[in-house]
N, C-alpha and C positions, 0 to 999 in steps of 0.2 A: 498429689501435698495437701497436708492440712493449715491451710491460710489459718488464721484465725478468725472465723467472721462476726461479726457484729460482738466486737470485740473490743476493751478497750484497754487492753497491756494490766494480764491478773487481777482485771476489774471480774472480771466471770462477762460469762457467755449471754449476750439478752438479746431475747428472742419472746417479738409481740411484745414487748412490756416490761417482762418481765425477767431478773436474770435464773440464769439456770441453776441450780444447787450441782457442789462440787460432783458430786456420782456421774450424773450428765454432762459434765464438759467433761471429764473421762473417757466417758460414752460417748462424745465426738470424734475425742483425737484417736480413738480405737479407732473408732468408725473409717474415719478422714485414713488413719495408715493402713486400713485393710483395703481402701479402695480409691487406691493413687490416682485412677483420674476423675474423682471426681471433687473438681473445686469447689471451694467454700460459699459462692454464692448462690448457686444450689443445691446447699446442702442447707444452707439457711432460709433458703425460699419453704425449702418439704418442710422442714422442723414449723416455722409458722402454717403453713396449707397444715398440717395435720392438729396444731396447737385450731387450727378457726375450727378446721371440721366437725371437731370435737366440741368446742362449745358453740355447736351448730349456727356458725356464722353464713348468709346468705354469698352466692356469689356474686351475686351485685356490689354487696357489703366487699368484701374480701380484691374485691378488680377497686374498688375507692380507697379502704385501706394501702392498696401497693400505691397510687396515684401519692400516697404521703407518704411512703416508706423512704429511710433511709438507710443505706449497705453501709457497713464498714468494715474494710478488708485491710491486712497489714500491704497485700500487693497490688499492683492497678492489673486489673482486669481482664484476663485475656483476651483474644477475640472470641472466640465462643462465647465465653460468659456474659461478653463487655453487649456481645449482639443480643444476643437467648437477653438482656435485660434490659435492652432497649423496641422489646416487642411485647413487654409484660401490661397487660390492660391498659388503663391510661396513662403509663409510664410510671416509671420508678421517680421518685420527688429529687433525690441524691446518692451519688455514691463519695463515699472518702477513705482516700488508702495513704497507705502511711511510704512506700518506697514505689517509686517508676520501673517498668521494668523495659526494658530497653531491645530485649529481643519476639514479645507476644505483647504487648501492650497494647491495647486496645483506647484509650481513653486518652489518647492524644502520645503516647509512644513511638508507633510503629504508624498505627491509622487513630481515624476521632470516629468510633462508632456511639458510639452515646451521645452525639449528633444525628436529630431528626431527620435532616439533610445529608445522612453521609455515606449516600448511595440503591439505586435500586434494587429491593431485595428480590421481585416477582417478576416473570415475563411480559408479561404488561402494563409494565413499564409502574407499578404500584408499589407503594413503601408500606408497610407494617410497622414502621420504627417512629416510635413518638420519643427517643432521647431520654435524657436525664444530664443534669446536671452532675460532673465531675471531678472534685478538688486533689488535688493527690499531694503528697510531701507532709502531709500529717505523722509524727514523729517518726520520718522518719530512720535516723541512724535505732529506734531501739526495732523497728517491723526489719530491718534489715540481719541486728543480734537477732531476733527471732528465727529469719531466715537458714542465718551462718547452724548455727545451732544444730536445726531439724538437721540439716541436709551433713553437719559434722555425725551425730544418731547415726544417721541413715534409716532405710526405711523395712523394718524385714521385707515386707508382701512388690518390693519394687521391683522394679525386671533385672536390674542386673544380678539381683540376690535369687529370685525363682532362677536366672539363669547357669548360676555357678550353684544349687541343688539341683537342681539337672542332668549337671558331666557325671 
């Protein structure tokens, strides 16, 4: 699902402190349509890592940058993404999201995986989670309208479309 990443509705996708040009924003949205199972949180991190690696940023500096990292997404992070975000290096600083996800939301709606004490991950009883601050309801109406618009357009690479083409 192409949830906007690091974007403030129509102001441009921002990664690593730089606003991406229109061609790269379009490329991101096309990528999101092609990879329907890939969520924006992971795409944002991949874009940042690629930028930082091109600029020769060390692993230690990357970990430090992630500890100061603030992520903006349209919808509350899903279980998989929230769990992954909670395990990044020294942790993320904060995640802001527009609308809650009452089916799979993991930052308070269903689970609270953003908290560092949200459960054990390993058999030995240790946890790799650092946790992060999570704030929802930012431009919630706009976020819901954006998602409605996406679902009304449909995804040519989505499961239903692929199954229809197989018939």
